[in-house]
Z-matrix of the N, CA and C atoms (Angstrom, degrees):
N
C 1 1.470
C 2 1.538 1 106.36
N 3 1.303 2 116.39 1 132.65
C 4 1.454 3 121.94 2 177.10
C 5 1.482 4 111.63 3 -78.94
N 6 1.343 5 119.07 4 147.44
C 7 1.439 6 124.05 5 179.46
C 8 1.547 7 108.38 6 -62.95
N 9 1.323 8 114.38 7 132.80
C 10 1.442 9 119.93 8 178.65
C 11 1.507 10 115.41 9 77.55
N 12 1.327 11 116.31 10 9.75
C 13 1.473 12 119.49 11 -178.95
C 14 1.585 13 108.88 12 -97.42
N 15 1.328 14 113.60 13 138.91
C 16 1.467 15 118.51 14 171.56
C 17 1.486 16 108.94 15 -84.91
N 18 1.329 17 116.08 16 -31.48
C 19 1.457 18 121.23 17 178.87
C 20 1.524 19 107.36 18 -163.67
N 21 1.290 20 115.67 19 154.92
C 22 1.460 21 124.23 20 170.91
C 23 1.523 22 105.07 21 -120.42
N 24 1.362 23 115.38 22 123.84
C 25 1.399 24 121.24 23 -174.47
C 26 1.523 25 108.38 24 -122.75
N 27 1.350 26 115.65 25 103.04
C 28 1.487 27 117.16 26 -178.41
C 29 1.531 28 105.98 27 61.85
N 30 1.306 29 115.12 28 -119.58
C 31 1.488 30 121.83 29 -177.20
C 32 1.525 31 112.49 30 -100.89
N 33 1.331 32 118.33 31 13.03
C 34 1.448 33 122.08 32 -175.56
C 35 1.542 34 109.81 33 -120.74
N 36 1.333 35 116.19 34 137.78
C 37 1.427 36 124.05 35 179.90
C 38 1.511 37 107.80 36 -105.05
N 39 1.328 38 119.38 37 130.51
C 40 1.430 39 124.44 38 175.18
C 41 1.551 40 103.93 39 -106.49
N 42 1.346 41 117.00 40 113.92
C 43 1.476 42 120.59 41 -175.02
C 44 1.527 43 110.55 42 -80.80
N 45 1.313 44 114.11 43 158.73
C 46 1.459 45 119.74 44 175.88
C 47 1.512 46 110.10 45 -65.15
N 48 1.364 47 117.11 46 -35.01
C 49 1.444 48 118.79 47 178.37
C 50 1.541 49 111.77 48 -65.63
N 51 1.318 50 116.27 49 -39.54
C 52 1.454 51 120.05 50 176.72
C 53 1.561 52 109.94 51 -62.80
N 54 1.334 53 114.91 52 -46.62
C 55 1.445 54 118.56 53 -179.94
C 56 1.530 55 111.88 54 -63.78
N 57 1.303 56 119.16 55 -41.13
C 58 1.452 57 122.11 56 178.92
C 59 1.525 58 111.49 57 -65.07
N 60 1.342 59 118.19 58 -42.07
C 61 1.437 60 123.02 59 -179.93
C 62 1.535 61 110.10 60 -67.63
N 63 1.304 62 116.90 61 -41.93
C 64 1.501 63 119.88 62 176.89
C 65 1.542 64 111.43 63 -66.02
N 66 1.354 65 115.63 64 -39.35
C 67 1.456 66 117.61 65 178.17
C 68 1.504 67 112.25 66 -66.15
N 69 1.344 68 117.37 67 -39.09
C 70 1.455 69 121.30 68 178.77
C 71 1.555 70 110.56 69 -62.64
N 72 1.332 71 116.57 70 -42.62
C 73 1.462 72 122.11 71 175.26
C 74 1.497 73 114.09 72 -64.23
N 75 1.313 74 114.92 73 -37.00
C 76 1.465 75 121.31 74 -179.45
C 77 1.565 76 109.23 75 -70.40
N 78 1.314 77 117.00 76 -42.45
C 79 1.458 78 119.97 77 179.02
C 80 1.517 79 109.59 78 -65.40
N 81 1.304 80 118.86 79 -37.40
C 82 1.483 81 122.67 80 178.46
C 83 1.526 82 108.81 81 -65.55
N 84 1.336 83 118.05 82 -39.06
C 85 1.468 84 122.42 83 178.88
C 86 1.519 85 109.97 84 -68.70
N 87 1.324 86 119.37 85 -38.55
C 88 1.415 87 121.32 86 175.45
C 89 1.521 88 113.43 87 -60.92
N 90 1.314 89 114.07 88 -44.20
C 91 1.454 90 123.22 89 178.16
C 92 1.520 91 111.16 90 -61.01
N 93 1.319 92 114.54 91 -45.91
C 94 1.506 93 120.48 92 179.47
C 95 1.499 94 108.81 93 -62.33
N 96 1.312 95 122.10 94 -35.35
C 97 1.447 96 125.33 95 -179.87
C 98 1.523 97 111.40 96 -84.03
N 99 1.353 98 115.56 97 3.05
C 100 1.495 99 121.46 98 -179.87
C 101 1.542 100 110.10 99 61.82
N 102 1.308 101 116.16 100 40.85
C 103 1.454 102 121.90 101 176.65
C 104 1.486 103 109.66 102 -114.91
N 105 1.324 104 116.72 103 153.37
C 106 1.498 105 122.55 104 -178.18
C 107 1.500 106 109.36 105 -106.72
N 108 1.290 107 117.41 106 141.70
C 109 1.446 108 122.92 107 177.55
C 110 1.547 109 112.04 108 -56.33
N 111 1.312 110 118.09 109 -31.23
C 112 1.436 111 122.68 110 -175.42
C 113 1.546 112 110.95 111 -65.60
N 114 1.326 113 117.00 112 -22.80
C 115 1.444 114 119.65 113 178.15
C 116 1.554 115 112.90 114 -69.10
N 117 1.319 116 116.85 115 -16.80
C 118 1.473 117 121.89 116 178.41
C 119 1.507 118 111.80 117 -69.17
N 120 1.344 119 116.21 118 -33.14
C 121 1.480 120 118.74 119 -173.95
C 122 1.491 121 113.49 120 87.29
N 123 1.354 122 117.83 121 -13.08
C 124 1.450 123 123.86 122 177.47
C 125 1.495 124 107.72 123 -138.34
N 126 1.332 125 118.99 124 155.54
C 127 1.484 126 118.71 125 176.06
C 128 1.528 127 111.39 126 -59.27
N 129 1.262 128 117.44 127 146.89
C 130 1.482 129 122.63 128 -176.29
C 131 1.529 130 110.34 129 -56.54
N 132 1.310 131 117.38 130 -39.95
C 133 1.455 132 119.44 131 -178.41
C 134 1.507 133 111.47 132 -61.97
N 135 1.333 134 117.51 133 -32.74
C 136 1.501 135 121.17 134 178.36
C 137 1.556 136 108.08 135 -72.04
N 138 1.322 137 117.56 136 -42.62
C 139 1.469 138 120.88 137 179.33
C 140 1.513 139 110.41 138 -60.53
N 141 1.301 140 116.79 139 -42.98
C 142 1.484 141 122.50 140 -178.80
C 143 1.515 142 109.04 141 -68.54
N 144 1.326 143 117.11 142 -45.83
C 145 1.454 144 119.78 143 179.23
C 146 1.534 145 110.86 144 -61.02
N 147 1.273 146 117.72 145 -42.03
C 148 1.483 147 119.76 146 178.02
C 149 1.515 148 110.49 147 -60.14
N 150 1.321 149 116.33 148 -42.56
C 151 1.469 150 121.46 149 179.50
C 152 1.506 151 109.84 150 -62.85
N 153 1.338 152 116.46 151 -47.30
C 154 1.488 153 120.49 152 -178.07
C 155 1.530 154 109.58 153 -60.91
N 156 1.331 155 116.78 154 -41.31
C 157 1.503 156 120.06 155 -179.39
C 158 1.496 157 108.98 156 -67.64
N 159 1.347 158 118.53 157 -45.38
C 160 1.467 159 119.61 158 -177.08
C 161 1.561 160 111.18 159 -65.86
N 162 1.301 161 115.41 160 -37.12
C 163 1.484 162 116.51 161 177.71
C 164 1.528 163 111.60 162 -68.20
N 165 1.327 164 116.27 163 -38.01
C 166 1.448 165 120.44 164 179.05
C 167 1.575 166 110.63 165 -66.10
N 168 1.337 167 118.54 166 -43.94
C 169 1.442 168 120.91 167 176.20
C 170 1.484 169 110.36 168 -61.57
N 171 1.312 170 117.49 169 -45.84
C 172 1.449 171 122.17 170 -179.09
C 173 1.533 172 111.27 171 -61.14
N 174 1.307 173 117.51 172 -46.20
C 175 1.459 174 119.95 173 179.13
C 176 1.495 175 112.71 174 -61.23
N 177 1.326 176 118.64 175 -37.48
C 178 1.436 177 122.28 176 179.01
C 179 1.559 178 108.87 177 -69.29
N 180 1.293 179 119.39 178 -37.18
C 181 1.466 180 123.92 179 176.90
C 182 1.544 181 109.69 180 -64.43
N 183 1.356 182 116.69 181 -45.11
C 184 1.446 183 121.42 182 -179.21
C 185 1.499 184 109.22 183 -61.29
N 186 1.317 185 117.97 184 -41.42
C 187 1.508 186 120.65 185 -179.98
C 188 1.574 187 109.22 186 -67.25
N 189 1.372 188 115.72 187 -40.55
C 190 1.414 189 119.34 188 -176.92
C 191 1.525 190 109.26 189 -64.93
N 192 1.320 191 119.71 190 -37.81
C 193 1.466 192 122.30 191 -176.53
C 194 1.538 193 112.43 192 -102.02
N 195 1.331 194 116.18 193 10.11
C 196 1.467 195 120.90 194 175.71
C 197 1.519 196 113.98 195 55.37
N 198 1.352 197 115.95 196 45.54
C 199 1.468 198 121.08 197 178.34
C 200 1.513 199 108.30 198 -91.14
N 201 1.325 200 117.15 199 128.35
C 202 1.456 201 122.16 200 178.39
C 203 1.504 202 109.25 201 -106.13
N 204 1.348 203 113.53 202 143.93
C 205 1.468 204 120.13 203 178.51
C 206 1.533 205 106.13 204 -128.49
N 207 1.304 206 116.22 205 128.58
C 208 1.495 207 120.91 206 -179.43
C 209 1.491 208 111.72 207 -85.80
N 210 1.340 209 116.72 208 160.10
C 211 1.463 210 121.95 209 177.33
C 212 1.562 211 109.75 210 -64.89
N 213 1.308 212 117.24 211 -33.58
C 214 1.426 213 121.31 212 175.63
C 215 1.522 214 113.08 213 -60.41
N 216 1.329 215 115.27 214 -44.74
C 217 1.443 216 120.92 215 174.66
C 218 1.529 217 113.58 216 -60.54
N 219 1.341 218 115.90 217 -39.60
C 220 1.459 219 122.13 218 178.65
C 221 1.547 220 108.18 219 -65.74
N 222 1.365 221 116.21 220 -45.72
C 223 1.478 222 119.52 221 179.26
C 224 1.535 223 110.93 222 -58.55
N 225 1.307 224 117.57 223 -44.28
C 226 1.443 225 122.07 224 179.27
C 227 1.533 226 112.17 225 -61.50
N 228 1.335 227 115.83 226 -42.80
C 229 1.467 228 121.62 227 -179.33
C 230 1.535 229 109.99 228 -64.96
N 231 1.336 230 116.92 229 -34.85
C 232 1.452 231 120.28 230 -179.04
C 233 1.555 232 114.18 231 -70.12
N 234 1.333 233 114.87 232 -14.54
C 235 1.477 234 120.26 233 178.92
C 236 1.511 235 111.43 234 -90.57
N 237 1.361 236 117.02 235 -7.86
C 238 1.472 237 120.91 236 -175.16
C 239 1.543 238 110.15 237 -80.48
N 240 1.348 239 117.18 238 120.99
C 241 1.473 240 118.79 239 177.55
C 242 1.476 241 113.39 240 -77.84
N 243 1.324 242 120.42 241 -9.27
C 244 1.459 243 121.38 242 -177.76
C 245 1.503 244 109.70 243 61.26
N 246 1.287 245 120.05 244 -134.02
C 247 1.425 246 124.16 245 -177.04
C 248 1.544 247 109.97 246 -89.52
N 249 1.333 248 118.89 247 1.12
C 250 1.443 249 121.61 248 -174.72
C 251 1.524 250 111.64 249 -107.03
N 252 1.329 251 115.47 250 177.19
C 253 1.485 252 120.63 251 -174.33
C 254 1.525 253 112.50 252 -77.63
N 255 1.378 254 115.55 253 -16.62
C 256 1.478 255 117.12 254 179.44
C 257 1.504 256 110.86 255 -150.76
N 258 1.300 257 118.19 256 156.23
C 259 1.464 258 121.62 257 176.31
C 260 1.512 259 112.42 258 -56.87
N 261 1.361 260 116.07 259 -39.46
C 262 1.479 261 119.60 260 -178.90
C 263 1.540 262 110.93 261 -61.10
N 264 1.307 263 116.20 262 -43.00
C 265 1.486 264 119.22 263 -179.78
C 266 1.525 265 109.17 264 -66.89
N 267 1.332 266 117.30 265 -39.19
C 268 1.477 267 122.68 266 178.24
C 269 1.530 268 109.23 267 -57.12
N 270 1.332 269 116.70 268 -46.53
C 271 1.415 270 120.52 269 179.38
C 272 1.516 271 112.25 270 -64.14
N 273 1.343 272 117.26 271 -48.43
C 274 1.450 273 122.33 272 178.48
C 275 1.565 274 112.66 273 -56.60
N 276 1.314 275 115.34 274 -38.15
C 277 1.467 276 121.99 275 178.42
C 278 1.543 277 111.79 276 -61.21
N 279 1.339 278 113.94 277 -26.32
C 280 1.460 279 121.69 278 -177.54
C 281 1.510 280 113.09 279 -100.26
N 282 1.337 281 116.40 280 14.64
C 283 1.461 282 120.70 281 178.14
C 284 1.516 283 114.44 282 76.37
N 285 1.305 284 116.70 283 25.71
C 286 1.465 285 121.88 284 -173.20
C 287 1.528 286 111.65 285 -114.64
N 288 1.343 287 116.87 286 117.03
C 289 1.508 288 120.42 287 173.21
C 290 1.519 289 105.42 288 -82.02
N 291 1.359 290 113.90 289 156.44
C 292 1.463 291 118.71 290 -179.28
C 293 1.523 292 114.47 291 -52.09
N 294 1.347 293 118.79 292 -34.51
C 295 1.448 294 122.20 293 -179.79
C 296 1.517 295 111.52 294 -63.46
N 297 1.328 296 118.87 295 -25.63
C 298 1.440 297 123.17 296 -176.90
C 299 1.535 298 114.19 297 -101.75
N 300 1.319 299 114.51 298 2.71
C 301 1.493 300 120.33 299 -171.89
C 302 1.520 301 112.59 300 -59.56
N 303 1.295 302 119.94 301 -44.52
C 304 1.472 303 121.55 302 -175.82
C 305 1.519 304 111.10 303 -64.10
N 306 1.339 305 116.65 304 -44.35
C 307 1.474 306 119.58 305 179.59
C 308 1.496 307 110.19 306 -63.47
N 309 1.324 308 117.52 307 -41.38
C 310 1.459 309 120.82 308 178.67
C 311 1.544 310 111.40 309 -65.45
N 312 1.315 311 116.67 310 -47.63
C 313 1.469 312 119.63 311 179.87
C 314 1.541 313 111.14 312 -62.80
N 315 1.302 314 117.55 313 -36.66
C 316 1.474 315 120.61 314 175.38
C 317 1.525 316 111.16 315 -57.97
N 318 1.358 317 114.07 316 -46.09
C 319 1.452 318 117.87 317 -179.36
C 320 1.498 319 112.23 318 -66.86
N 321 1.326 320 118.10 319 -39.42
C 322 1.488 321 119.52 320 -178.80
C 323 1.495 322 112.20 321 -69.96
N 324 1.348 323 117.41 322 -40.03
C 325 1.493 324 120.62 323 174.96
C 326 1.550 325 109.18 324 -62.00
N 327 1.330 326 114.69 325 -42.72
C 328 1.499 327 117.03 326 -179.80
C 329 1.531 328 112.57 327 -64.78
N 330 1.322 329 115.89 328 -37.54
C 331 1.447 330 119.84 329 179.07
C 332 1.560 331 109.89 330 -64.47
N 333 1.271 332 117.61 331 -41.24
C 334 1.513 333 121.75 332 175.33
C 335 1.473 334 110.60 333 -61.58
N 336 1.358 335 117.89 334 -45.36
C 337 1.458 336 119.86 335 179.14
C 338 1.516 337 111.52 336 -65.36
N 339 1.314 338 118.34 337 -36.75
C 340 1.442 339 122.31 338 177.86
C 341 1.540 340 110.50 339 -63.14
N 342 1.330 341 116.69 340 -43.45
C 343 1.479 342 118.35 341 179.50
C 344 1.558 343 107.95 342 -64.55
N 345 1.312 344 119.50 343 -39.31
C 346 1.455 345 121.21 344 177.45
C 347 1.539 346 109.97 345 -61.29
N 348 1.325 347 115.34 346 -42.81
C 349 1.518 348 121.40 347 177.78
C 350 1.528 349 109.29 348 -60.07
N 351 1.321 350 117.49 349 -32.89
C 352 1.461 351 120.87 350 -178.60
C 353 1.497 352 111.72 351 -85.10
N 354 1.343 353 119.51 352 -0.16
C 355 1.469 354 121.89 353 176.14
C 356 1.519 355 113.74 354 112.24
N 357 1.372 356 119.20 355 24.21
C 358 1.441 357 121.84 356 173.98
C 359 1.489 358 109.57 357 70.70
N 360 1.304 359 116.11 358 -136.31
C 361 1.444 360 123.92 359 -179.61
C 362 1.546 361 110.99 360 -56.76
N 363 1.281 362 115.80 361 -40.15
C 364 1.447 363 122.81 362 -178.40
C 365 1.561 364 109.91 363 -64.77
N 366 1.305 365 116.91 364 -28.91
C 367 1.451 366 122.91 365 -177.44
C 368 1.500 367 114.14 366 -85.45
N 369 1.340 368 117.52 367 0.52
C 370 1.470 369 121.88 368 -175.94
C 371 1.532 370 110.53 369 -59.74
N 372 1.295 371 118.27 370 -41.41
C 373 1.469 372 121.68 371 -176.25
C 374 1.542 373 108.32 372 -66.41
N 375 1.334 374 116.71 373 -42.36
C 376 1.493 375 118.38 374 175.78
C 377 1.493 376 111.87 375 -62.50
N 378 1.341 377 118.46 376 -40.14
C 379 1.432 378 122.17 377 179.21
C 380 1.566 379 109.53 378 -62.56
N 381 1.323 380 118.73 379 -41.31
C 382 1.431 381 122.37 380 178.49
C 383 1.553 382 110.90 381 -64.22
N 384 1.322 383 114.04 382 -40.15
C 385 1.485 384 118.68 383 178.65
C 386 1.514 385 111.47 384 -65.64
N 387 1.349 386 115.06 385 -42.19
C 388 1.509 387 120.39 386 -178.37
C 389 1.532 388 106.60 387 -65.66
N 390 1.336 389 117.52 388 -45.08
C 391 1.473 390 121.86 389 -178.88
C 392 1.515 391 110.64 390 -60.94
N 393 1.317 392 116.40 391 -40.74
C 394 1.486 393 121.85 392 -179.47
C 395 1.515 394 111.80 393 -72.05
N 396 1.351 395 117.37 394 -17.80
C 397 1.472 396 119.02 395 -178.70
C 398 1.473 397 114.30 396 -70.27
N 399 1.337 398 116.07 397 -19.09
C 400 1.498 399 120.70 398 178.04
C 401 1.540 400 105.78 399 -103.38
N 402 1.305 401 116.58 400 100.54
C 403 1.446 402 121.74 401 -174.13
C 404 1.504 403 111.77 402 -94.85
N 405 1.385 404 116.48 403 117.28
C 406 1.440 405 116.12 404 178.20
C 407 1.506 406 111.66 405 -76.67
N 408 1.349 407 115.45 406 149.56
C 409 1.459 408 123.16 407 177.09
C 410 1.537 409 103.05 408 -112.42
N 411 1.337 410 115.93 409 120.59
C 412 1.434 411 120.72 410 -176.32
C 413 1.531 412 109.98 411 -98.67
N 414 1.323 413 114.70 412 150.18
C 415 1.472 414 122.43 413 176.65
C 416 1.545 415 106.16 414 -60.02
N 417 1.345 416 120.13 415 128.62
C 418 1.457 417 121.59 416 -178.57
C 419 1.576 418 113.18 417 -58.09
N 420 1.351 419 118.49 418 -17.72
C 421 1.451 420 118.38 419 -179.39
C 422 1.500 421 112.39 420 -65.08
N 423 1.326 422 119.03 421 -17.17
C 424 1.451 423 121.58 422 178.67
C 425 1.516 424 112.90 423 -84.93
N 426 1.321 425 117.52 424 -14.47
C 427 1.459 426 123.10 425 -178.67
C 428 1.543 427 108.08 426 102.04
N 429 1.312 428 117.55 427 -162.74
C 430 1.448 429 124.37 428 -179.99
C 431 1.535 430 108.60 429 -96.12
N 432 1.297 431 115.92 430 146.23
C 433 1.427 432 119.58 431 -179.97
C 434 1.550 433 108.08 432 -62.14
N 435 1.316 434 116.44 433 137.19
C 436 1.422 435 123.41 434 -178.09
C 437 1.494 436 106.60 435 -86.41
N 438 1.340 437 115.75 436 103.83
C 439 1.476 438 121.07 437 -179.24
C 440 1.510 439 113.96 438 -78.85
N 441 1.325 440 116.58 439 -11.20
C 442 1.479 441 120.70 440 -175.49
C 443 1.504 442 106.55 441 -126.64
N 444 1.356 443 116.97 442 60.90
C 445 1.463 444 119.76 443 176.00
C 446 1.512 445 109.38 444 -69.10
N 447 1.336 446 114.48 445 140.93
C 448 1.419 447 122.60 446 -178.71
C 449 1.477 448 110.95 447 -147.93
N 450 1.301 449 118.44 448 175.36
C 451 1.455 450 121.25 449 177.63
C 452 1.529 451 110.98 450 -62.70
N 453 1.332 452 117.16 451 -35.95
C 454 1.444 453 121.90 452 179.58
C 455 1.525 454 111.07 453 -73.12
N 456 1.357 455 117.29 454 -33.17
C 457 1.448 456 121.61 455 -179.68
C 458 1.522 457 109.07 456 -133.47
N 459 1.351 458 118.88 457 78.06
C 460 1.426 459 122.06 458 -174.05
C 461 1.580 460 113.06 459 -82.43
N 462 1.279 461 116.62 460 -3.24
C 463 1.483 462 119.09 461 -175.99
C 464 1.488 463 112.51 462 -57.77
N 465 1.309 464 115.83 463 144.45
C 466 1.480 465 119.98 464 176.46
C 467 1.531 466 110.74 465 -69.29
N 468 1.380 467 114.37 466 -31.93
C 469 1.452 468 117.96 467 -177.86
C 470 1.488 469 109.77 468 -125.50
N 471 1.381 470 114.57 469 157.83
C 472 1.471 471 119.62 470 173.62
C 473 1.510 472 105.72 471 -117.86
N 474 1.313 473 115.47 472 144.85
C 475 1.432 474 122.48 473 179.11
C 476 1.528 475 111.36 474 -70.09
N 477 1.321 476 117.98 475 120.81
C 478 1.420 477 120.71 476 -179.92
C 479 1.543 478 111.10 477 -93.72
N 480 1.341 479 116.09 478 -0.07
C 481 1.478 480 117.15 479 -179.91
C 482 1.529 481 110.93 480 71.93
N 483 1.256 482 116.45 481 -167.07
C 484 1.478 483 118.86 482 -178.85
C 485 1.513 484 109.46 483 -78.22
N 486 1.305 485 116.85 484 141.31
C 487 1.454 486 126.43 485 174.01
C 488 1.543 487 111.25 486 54.87
N 489 1.322 488 117.43 487 34.58
C 490 1.468 489 121.53 488 171.18
C 491 1.523 490 114.09 489 78.45
N 492 1.306 491 117.18 490 6.34
C 493 1.501 492 117.55 491 178.23
C 494 1.554 493 108.51 492 -86.41
N 495 1.280 494 117.16 493 138.67
C 496 1.461 495 120.40 494 177.83
C 497 1.505 496 110.62 495 -63.45
N 498 1.351 497 114.89 496 138.61
C 499 1.451 498 118.86 497 173.57
C 500 1.485 499 110.90 498 -70.89
N 501 1.347 500 116.67 499 164.66
C 502 1.440 501 121.16 500 -177.47
C 503 1.510 502 112.81 501 -54.53
N 504 1.371 503 117.38 502 -38.17
C 505 1.447 504 118.08 503 -176.46
C 506 1.560 505 113.50 504 -67.07
N 507 1.373 506 114.41 505 -20.46
C 508 1.452 507 115.94 506 -176.74
C 509 1.550 508 112.22 507 -110.93
N 510 1.301 509 116.35 508 -14.56
C 511 1.417 510 119.43 509 177.26
C 512 1.509 511 110.73 510 -66.13
N 513 1.303 512 119.87 511 137.73
C 514 1.455 513 120.96 512 177.86
C 515 1.559 514 111.69 513 -56.63
N 516 1.270 515 118.07 514 129.33
C 517 1.439 516 120.71 515 -178.29
C 518 1.509 517 109.29 516 -85.04
N 519 1.341 518 117.13 517 133.54
C 520 1.482 519 119.13 518 178.66
C 521 1.557 520 109.70 519 -64.14
N 522 1.259 521 113.57 520 139.59
C 523 1.503 522 116.84 521 -178.08
C 524 1.525 523 106.97 522 -92.92
N 525 1.350 524 114.21 523 137.74
C 526 1.457 525 121.00 524 179.35
C 527 1.509 526 108.09 525 -85.86
N 528 1.275 527 120.39 526 134.49
C 529 1.438 528 119.55 527 -178.74
C 530 1.484 529 116.65 528 -141.17
């Protein structure tokens, strides 16, 4: 892990200062939209970090496979409300502040085009494999990646406690018998 890095994704470094600035902008956008961070189910910094990592992986895949995305395609994607009442809420639900919307939309349009290039629905497995081939390395301060995210535990990371030991809340409890 590089000093001052929130994550290293393939050949790209996401700095703590970039993460903190993006999180600050994201929280301001949530407040402006009269939304509360608690509705995310995860801390805002985790939602923003996940978005930064996903965009980085996607951009590296787009470069690897020479996928081009036009400004018109980005403009169209930014008008899509998704499952929400407005495009702005759709972006906020994905950890995206308005200042980062174009970069995010570019990545999402590119990902869709890449899946099409891989054969549409049939190419989904290849897309997952390609996406998984670029493994992010997270700053240990966030904890360990939560491999078993669920509705009960939606957090991106689990607290490993000091020196990598599981904290009491996550250590398996001995069963009495």
